[in-house]
C-alpha positions in Angstrom: 184.5 53.2 84.4 187.9 51.9 85.2 190.9 54.2 85.0 193.8 55.5 87.1 191.4 58.2 88.3 189.2 55.8 90.3 191.4 52.8 91.3 191.0 51.1 94.7 193.3 49.3 97.0 192.3 46.7 99.7 192.9 47.2 103.4 192.6 44.5 106.0 190.2 45.1 108.8 191.0 42.6 111.6 188.1 43.6 113.8 185.4 42.7 111.2 187.6 40.2 109.3 186.9 42.0 106.0 188.8 43.9 103.3 187.9 47.5 102.9 188.0 49.2 99.5 189.8 52.5 99.7 190.4 54.9 96.8 194.0 55.4 95.9 193.4 59.1 96.1 190.5 61.5 96.3 190.1 65.1 95.1 192.2 66.9 92.6 195.9 66.2 92.2 197.6 69.6 92.8 201.4 68.7 92.6 203.8 66.5 90.8 204.9 65.0 94.1 201.3 63.9 94.7 201.1 62.5 91.2 204.3 60.6 91.6 203.1 59.1 94.9 199.9 57.9 93.2 201.9 56.3 90.4 204.1 54.5 92.9 201.0 53.1 94.6 199.6 51.8 91.3 203.0 50.2 90.5 202.9 48.5 93.9 199.6 46.8 93.0 200.4 44.1 90.4 196.6 43.5 90.0 196.5 46.6 87.8 199.6 45.8 85.8 198.9 46.1 82.0 195.2 46.4 83.0 195.1 50.2 83.3 198.8 51.1 83.1 201.6 50.0 80.9 204.7 51.3 82.6 207.0 50.3 79.8 205.3 52.6 77.3 204.0 55.1 79.9 200.5 54.4 78.6 197.3 54.4 80.6 193.9 53.1 79.7 190.4 54.2 80.5 187.7 51.5 80.1 184.1 52.7 79.7 181.3 50.2 80.2 178.0 51.0 78.4 174.6 50.6 80.0 172.7 47.7 78.3 169.8 50.0 77.4 172.3 52.2 75.5 174.7 49.7 74.0 172.5 48.1 71.2 170.2 51.1 70.5 170.4 54.3 68.6 171.3 56.1 71.8 174.8 54.6 71.5 175.8 57.0 68.8 175.1 60.3 70.6 176.6 58.9 73.8 179.8 57.9 71.9 179.9 61.3 70.1 179.7 63.0 73.5 182.6 60.9 74.8 184.6 61.8 71.7 183.8 65.5 72.1 185.0 65.5 75.7 188.1 63.5 74.7 189.0 65.9 71.9 188.8 68.8 74.3 191.1 67.0 76.7 193.6 66.3 73.8 193.7 70.0 72.9 193.9 71.3 76.5 196.7 68.9 77.6 198.5 68.3 74.2 198.1 64.5 74.6 197.2 62.1 71.8 194.3 59.8 72.7 193.5 56.5 71.0 190.1 54.9 70.9 188.9 51.3 70.5 186.3 48.8 71.7 183.4 47.1 69.9 180.8 49.8 70.7 183.1 52.5 69.4 184.0 50.6 66.3 180.4 49.9 65.5 179.5 53.5 65.9 182.2 54.8 63.7 181.4 52.1 61.0 177.7 53.1 61.1 178.7 56.7 60.5 180.9 55.7 57.5 178.0 53.6 56.1 175.7 56.5 56.3 178.2 58.7 54.3 178.8 56.0 51.7 175.0 55.4 51.2 174.7 59.0 49.9 178.0 58.8 47.9 177.2 55.5 46.1 173.6 56.6 45.2 174.9 59.9 43.7 177.7 58.2 41.8 175.4 55.5 40.5 172.9 58.1 39.1 175.7 60.2 37.6 177.6 57.3 35.9 174.5 55.6 34.5 173.2 59.0 33.2 176.5 59.7 31.4 176.6 56.2 29.8 172.9 56.5 28.7 173.7 59.8 27.1 176.7 58.3 25.3 174.6 55.4 24.0 171.4 57.1 23.1 172.4 60.8 22.6 168.9 61.7 23.8 167.8 63.8 26.8 164.6 61.7 27.1 166.5 58.4 27.0 168.6 59.6 30.0 165.9 61.5 32.1 163.1 58.9 32.1 165.1 55.7 32.8 166.8 57.6 35.7 163.4 58.6 37.0 162.2 55.0 36.7 165.1 53.5 38.7 164.9 56.3 41.3 161.3 55.1 41.9 162.8 51.7 42.4 165.2 53.2 44.9 162.3 54.7 46.8 160.5 51.4 46.9 163.7 49.7 48.3 164.0 52.2 51.1 160.2 51.8 51.7 160.7 48.0 52.0 163.5 48.5 54.6 161.1 50.7 56.7 158.2 48.3 56.1 160.2 45.4 57.4 161.7 47.5 60.2 165.3 46.9 59.0 168.2 49.3 59.6 170.6 50.6 57.0 173.7 48.5 57.5 177.0 48.1 55.5 175.1 45.7 53.1 171.5 47.1 53.0 173.1 50.5 52.4 174.3 49.1 49.0 170.8 48.2 47.8 169.7 51.7 46.5 172.8 52.1 44.2 172.5 48.4 43.2 168.9 49.0 42.1 170.1 51.9 39.9 172.8 49.8 38.3 170.6 46.7 37.9 167.4 48.6 36.9 168.9 50.6 34.1 169.7 47.6 31.8 165.9 46.8 31.8 165.3 50.3 30.4 168.2 49.9 27.9 166.9 46.6 26.5 163.3 47.9 26.1 164.5 51.1 24.4 167.0 49.2 22.2 164.3 46.8 21.0 161.8 49.7 20.6 164.3 51.6 18.4 165.1 48.5 16.4 161.5 47.7 15.6 160.6 51.4 14.9 163.3 51.5 12.3 161.7 48.5 10.6 158.1 49.6 10.7 158.1 53.3 11.4 155.1 52.6 13.6 155.7 53.7 17.2 152.8 51.7 18.9 153.6 48.6 17.0 157.3 48.9 17.8 156.6 49.4 21.5 154.2 46.4 21.5 156.8 44.1 20.0 159.4 45.5 22.5 157.2 44.7 25.5 156.4 41.2 24.2 159.9 40.2 23.4 161.9 42.1 26.0 159.3 41.6 28.7 159.8 37.8 28.6 163.6 38.0 28.4 164.0 40.6 31.2 161.6 38.7 33.4 163.7 35.6 33.5 166.9 37.7 33.6 165.6 39.5 36.7 164.5 36.3 38.3 168.0 34.9 38.1 169.4 38.2 39.5 166.8 38.0 42.3 167.8 34.4 43.0 171.5 35.5 43.3 170.4 38.0 46.0 167.6 36.0 47.5 169.7 33.0 48.5 171.3 35.1 51.2 167.9 35.0 52.9 168.6 31.3 53.6 171.6 32.1 55.7 171.6 32.4 59.5 173.1 35.9 59.4 170.5 38.6 60.1 172.4 41.2 58.2 172.7 38.9 55.1 169.1 37.8 55.4 167.8 41.4 55.4 170.1 42.2 52.4 169.0 39.2 50.4 165.2 39.7 51.1 165.1 43.4 50.4 167.4 43.2 47.3 165.5 40.3 45.6 162.1 41.9 46.2 163.1 45.2 44.8 164.9 43.8 41.8 161.6 42.4 40.7 159.6 45.5 41.7 162.0 47.7 39.6 161.6 45.3 36.6 157.8 45.7 36.9 158.1 49.5 37.2 160.4 49.6 34.2 158.1 47.4 32.1 155.1 49.6 32.9 156.4 53.1 32.9 159.0 53.1 30.1 156.5 52.0 27.4 153.8 54.5 28.7 156.3 57.4 28.8 157.9 56.8 25.4 154.5 56.1 23.7 153.5 59.7 24.6 156.9 61.2 23.5 157.6 62.2 19.9 158.7 59.5 17.4 162.4 58.7 17.7 164.6 60.8 15.3 167.2 59.2 13.1 170.1 60.6 15.2 168.5 59.0 18.3 168.6 55.5 16.8 172.2 55.8 15.5 173.4 53.8 18.5 172.0 50.7 16.6 174.5 51.4 13.8 177.6 51.7 16.0 180.2 50.7 13.5 182.9 49.8 16.1 180.7 47.5 18.1 179.0 46.0 15.0 182.4 45.2 13.5 183.5 43.6 16.8 180.4 41.4 16.9 181.0 40.4 13.2 184.5 39.3 14.2 183.1 37.3 17.1 180.7 35.6 14.7 183.7 34.7 12.5 185.7 33.4 15.4 183.0 31.2 16.8 182.3 29.7 13.4 185.9 29.1 12.4 188.0 28.8 15.5 186.0 26.7 17.9 189.0 24.5 18.8 191.0 27.6 19.8 188.0 28.9 21.8 187.8 25.6 23.8 191.6 25.4 24.1 192.0 28.9 25.5 189.0 28.4 27.8 190.5 25.2 29.2 193.9 26.8 29.6 192.4 29.8 31.5 190.3 27.4 33.7 193.4 25.3 34.6 195.4 28.5 35.5 192.4 29.7 37.5 192.1 26.4 39.4 195.8 26.7 40.3 195.2 30.3 41.5 192.3 29.0 43.6 194.7 26.7 45.5 196.4 29.9 46.7 193.3 31.3 48.3 193.6 31.8 52.0 190.4 31.6 54.1 190.9 34.4 56.7 189.1 37.4 58.1 189.9 40.1 60.7 187.6 42.1 62.9 188.4 45.4 61.1 190.2 44.1 57.9 187.6 45.9 55.7 189.1 49.2 56.9 192.2 50.8 55.2 195.4 50.2 57.1 195.7 54.0 57.6 192.2 54.4 59.0 192.3 55.8 62.6 190.1 52.9 63.8 192.6 50.4 62.5 195.7 52.2 63.7 194.2 52.7 67.2 193.3 49.0 67.4 196.9 48.1 66.7 198.0 50.6 69.3 195.9 48.8 71.9 197.3 45.5 70.8 200.9 46.7 71.2 200.3 48.2 74.7 197.5 46.1 76.2 197.5 42.9 74.1 194.2 43.7 72.3 190.7 44.7 73.0 188.7 41.6 71.9 187.2 39.7 74.9 187.8 36.0 75.4 186.0 34.3 78.3 186.8 30.9 79.7 183.9 29.6 81.8 184.7 26.7 84.2 181.9 24.6 85.7 183.0 22.1 88.4 179.6 20.4 88.2 179.3 20.4 92.0 178.5 22.9 94.8 181.7 24.5 96.4 183.7 22.7 93.7 186.0 25.7 93.0 186.8 27.2 96.4 189.5 24.6 97.2 193.2 24.8 96.7 193.3 22.0 94.0 190.8 23.9 91.7 192.6 27.2 92.4 195.9 25.7 91.3 194.2 24.4 88.1 193.0 27.9 87.4 196.5 29.2 88.0 197.9 26.7 85.5 195.3 27.8 83.0 196.3 31.4 83.5 200.0 30.7 82.9 199.2 28.5 79.8 197.0 31.1 78.2 199.4 34.0 79.0 202.3 32.1 77.4 200.7 32.9 74.0 201.6 36.3 72.7 198.0 36.7 71.3 196.4 36.7 74.8 196.7 39.2 77.6 197.1 38.4 81.2 193.9 37.2 82.9 191.3 38.7 85.2 190.1 35.9 87.3 189.3 34.5 90.7 193.0 33.8 91.2 194.0 37.4 90.6 191.4 38.6 93.2 192.9 36.0 95.7 196.4 37.2 95.0 195.2 40.8 95.5 193.6 39.7 98.8 196.7 38.0 100.1 198.8 41.2 99.3 196.2 43.2 101.3 196.3 40.6 104.1 200.0 41.2 104.4 199.6 45.0 104.6 200.0 45.7 100.9 203.4 44.2 100.4 203.8 43.5 96.6 206.0 40.5 97.3 202.9 38.7 98.7 201.0 39.1 95.4 200.7 35.4 95.0 198.1 32.6 95.6 197.4 31.7 99.2 199.0 28.5 100.5 196.8 25.8 101.7 197.1 27.0 105.3 196.4 30.7 104.3 193.5 29.9 102.0 190.8 29.4 104.6 191.1 32.7 106.5 191.9 34.8 103.3 188.8 33.4 101.6 186.8 34.2 104.7 188.0 37.8 104.5 187.1 37.9 100.8 183.7 36.4 101.3 182.8 38.9 104.0 183.9 41.9 101.8 182.4 43.8 99.0 178.9 45.0 100.1 176.3 42.5 98.9 177.8 39.3 100.1 181.2 39.0 98.6 183.8 40.7 96.6 184.1 37.4 94.7 180.7 37.7 93.1 182.0 39.1 89.8 184.2 36.0 89.4 182.3 33.1 90.9 178.6 32.1 91.3 176.7 31.9 94.6 177.1 28.1 94.7 180.9 28.4 94.2 180.5 26.0 91.3 181.2 28.2 88.2 183.8 30.8 87.6 185.0 32.8 84.6 188.5 33.8 83.5 188.7 36.8 81.2 191.4 37.6 78.6 191.9 40.2 75.9 192.9 38.9 72.4 194.7 40.5 69.5 192.9 40.6 66.2 195.0 37.9 64.6 192.6 36.8 61.9 190.1 33.9 61.8 192.7 31.5 60.4 195.1 31.9 63.3 192.3 32.2 65.8 190.7 28.9 64.7 194.1 27.1 65.2 194.5 28.8 68.6 191.1 27.8 69.8 191.6 24.2 68.8 195.0 24.1 70.4 193.9 25.9 73.6 190.8 23.7 74.0 193.0 20.5 74.0 195.4 22.0 76.6 192.5 23.2 78.7 191.0 19.7 78.7 194.4 18.4 79.9 194.1 20.7 82.9 190.4 20.3 83.6 189.3 16.7 83.1 186.2 16.9 80.9 184.6 14.2 83.0 184.8 16.4 86.1 184.6 19.9 84.6 182.7 21.6 81.8 184.9 24.3 80.2 183.4 26.7 77.6 185.4 29.2 75.5 183.3 32.2 74.6 183.4 36.0 74.3 183.2 38.4 71.3 186.4 37.1 69.8 185.2 33.5 69.8 181.7 34.4 68.5 183.2 36.5 65.7 185.5 33.8 64.4 182.9 31.0 64.8 180.4 33.2 63.2 182.7 33.8 60.2 183.3 30.0 59.9 179.6 29.3 60.0 178.8 32.2 57.6 181.4 30.9 55.0 179.7 27.5 55.0 176.3 29.3 54.7 177.5 31.3 51.7 179.0 28.4 49.9 175.7 26.6 50.4 173.9 29.7 49.1 176.0 29.7 45.9 175.2 26.0 45.3 171.5 26.7 45.9 171.6 29.7 43.5 173.3 27.5 40.8 170.6 24.8 41.5 167.7 27.1 41.2 168.9 28.8 38.1 169.6 25.4 36.6 166.0 24.5 37.3 164.8 27.7 35.7 166.9 27.0 32.6 165.5 23.5 32.4 161.9 24.9 32.5 162.8 27.3 29.7 164.8 25.0 27.4 163.5 21.5 28.4 166.8 19.7 27.8 169.8 19.0 30.1 172.1 19.8 27.2 170.8 23.3 27.1 171.1 23.6 30.9 174.8 22.7 30.7 175.3 25.0 27.8 173.7 27.9 29.7 175.7 27.2 32.9 179.2 26.8 31.6 179.7 30.4 30.3 178.7 31.7 33.8 180.7 29.2 35.9 183.9 29.9 34.0 183.9 33.6 35.0 183.5 32.6 38.7 186.5 30.3 38.4 188.5 33.1 36.8 187.5 35.5 39.6 188.5 32.9 42.3 191.8 32.4 40.5 192.5 36.2 40.5 191.7 36.3 44.2 194.3 33.5 44.8 197.0 35.2 42.7 196.4 38.6 44.3 196.5 37.1 47.8 192.9 38.1 48.5 191.4 36.2 51.4 188.2 34.2 51.2 185.9 35.7 53.9 182.2 36.6 54.2 182.6 40.0 52.5 184.3 38.4 49.4 182.5 35.1 49.0 179.1 36.7 48.7 180.4 38.1 45.3 180.0 34.7 43.7 176.2 34.3 44.2 175.5 37.9 43.1 177.8 37.6 40.1 176.3 34.2 39.0 172.8 35.6 39.2 173.6 38.7 37.2 175.9 37.0 34.7 173.1 34.5 33.9 171.1 37.5 32.6 173.5 37.7 29.6 172.9 34.0 28.9 169.2 34.5 29.0 169.3 37.5 26.7 171.1 35.4 24.2 169.3 32.1 24.5 165.7 33.6 24.6 166.5 35.4 21.3 168.1 32.2 20.0 165.0 30.2 21.0 162.6 32.7 19.4 164.4 32.6 16.1 164.6 28.8 16.3 160.8 28.5 16.8 159.9 31.1 14.1 162.5 30.5 11.4 163.4 27.3 9.6 167.1 28.1 9.7 170.2 26.2 10.8 171.7 26.7 14.2 174.6 28.3 12.5 172.6 31.0 10.9 170.4 31.6 14.1 173.7 32.1 16.1 174.8 34.7 13.6 171.5 36.5 13.7 171.3 36.3 17.5 174.8 37.7 17.9 173.9 40.6 15.7 170.6 41.5 17.4 171.3 40.5 21.0 175.0 41.3 21.1 174.7 45.1 21.1 172.2 45.1 24.0 174.4 42.7 26.0 177.4 44.9 25.5 175.5 48.0 26.6 174.2 46.4 29.7 177.6 44.9 30.6 179.2 48.4 30.3 176.5 49.8 32.6 177.1 47.0 35.1 180.9 47.2 34.9 181.1 50.9 35.7 178.1 50.8 38.0 179.6 48.2 40.3 183.0 50.0 39.8 181.7 52.9 42.0 182.0 50.6 45.1 185.8 50.8 44.7 185.4 54.3 46.2 184.4 52.8 49.5 186.3 53.0 52.8 185.6 49.3 53.4 187.9 46.7 51.9 185.0 44.2 51.5 182.9 46.8 49.6 185.9 47.7 47.4 186.5 44.0 46.7 182.8 43.5 45.9 182.9 46.3 43.3 186.1 45.4 41.6 185.6 41.6 41.5 181.9 42.0 40.4 183.0 44.3 37.6 185.7 41.9 36.5 183.4 38.9 36.7 180.6 40.5 34.7 183.0 41.7 32.0 184.5 38.2 31.7 180.9 36.8 31.7 180.1 39.1 28.8 183.0 37.8 26.8 182.2 34.2 27.8 178.5 34.6 26.7 179.5 36.3 23.4 182.2 33.7 22.5 181.9 30.5 24.5 178.1 30.3 24.5 177.7 30.5 20.6 180.6 28.1 20.2 178.8 25.6 22.4 175.6 26.0 20.4 177.5 25.4 17.1 179.1 22.3 18.6 175.6 21.1 19.5 174.6 21.6 15.8 177.6 19.6 14.6 176.8 16.8 17.1 173.2 16.7 15.8 174.4 16.7 12.2 176.7 13.7 12.9 173.9 11.9 14.7 171.5 12.6 11.8 174.0 11.4 9.2 174.8 8.3 11.2 
């Protein structure tokens, strides 16, 4: 630990030619005079300025370093909670407000919030889907058994996490409620088709048989596209995204299998559907809406294309306003204590995110000379001139501290040794510090490599990228790259570079998802025209969502860009529901495309609307999150899937009718 309670000063020992470390005070402070004396001593040691004490704001800092065996294990949470308990008691006893920050603390608090949201989202998903099922089917059985089926899917998803030895993270914690939201539409489509066929034949077994055959094929390909939307995250280099993608894609398909097996078995044993249980098929409002859509696509195709093109142009303009930027804790609300405390540290101690500059002179004893020391000093001044960086902790600061001690603690001598002073001050420093040298923390045993440590404000990846590029150029002007290797690293650099790399990965994942789903469509429909027809209604919603993000000032970052792959995979389900029904009618009926479109809209439209409503409200539950990324995921996915429904109900049939007109012209010609 480092705090005003255990600071040291250096004292010169001329007999041994060493510096002795001596505590500024020992024992309890029993009077205000003693306390003032200690404060004066600290202020007389510039080495500690803005490191543990900010005299301007009368703020002091306590830095706690975690043991490596605790930092990245489950033991970190109870240790952090113990620290917080002690700190809270201190606050109450002394009536002093404490602020907390640092990566271990932030990770622990976020893990606690994730655990809470895991339970919240799963509960909300079950309640909301149950209510919507009750409104649709008005049957206790049609609510109870689909919920049981998807809860079995939830159990398999948690089992998969344990089987693969994955932890519940911010993303994997979303999988159980996602399984509920995505699994329920499978049950709805089976029951919808079952009720439709039962009304025609009044034969329960026959109706269920047809439902399994027709809906089984449709839902299989629909779930494959959804699984692709999640599975492409497994191709990224991010462990958290890979775990999320693998577990989500596997359990989407497992839940489909469970639904296709259990729903028919259960409802075959249940009593025959009553007339009031099948009234949802005669929903006058929705049927009237579908008839209007049928009229629009047959008579106003030019308007459909015109409005679509106009919306796409506006969306493309909105996309130009998207800012690619991410912050360390920008997913937290601005009033969250973690966020406000981080800003407190930035105001008083210039941030808490570490930035390390490693300097390698490429030769033994290449740094312990006055020329290299002056270069490090120039680096310190250059970096400190940026308001985003704190003052440095470096070899030079230790040498300044040593010179001050050599001149009996006089603060005016807190400066670099001159060329004449350097030899004997370095000799004192090398002989001090127990095992070899007090310089060991700042320079290696060969005197070849050193590190300069800074703290950085959380200024966002956009600003940080520019800073790193600019700083690297200026560093190279100080340390000739032919003679020195200089590396910028630390949690701040890793975070921003990781975000950059992840953005590229996620864009590639979206393109891979589009490619794989295109191949699937080609296998199903055998022509490139049908592939284009199937892709357009799902790409348009993505463009609209990106445009909305631009107009609302939402930044493109890892937590928002993953929306597009997921949305594209799920939105393609609606296209498959429509096109598989269209293809079936085309193969079994000698009708025109125009008539098949009308029949398909009538029979598939109702199920598409039902599933879209489930998905809209199901993903909407994520807006209750404490994390901005999860809120954005919920809201933007809900909007995208609603737009995808409209696109697949209006644009897709219009494209099919245009295909018919083109075929007719070709035939007549």
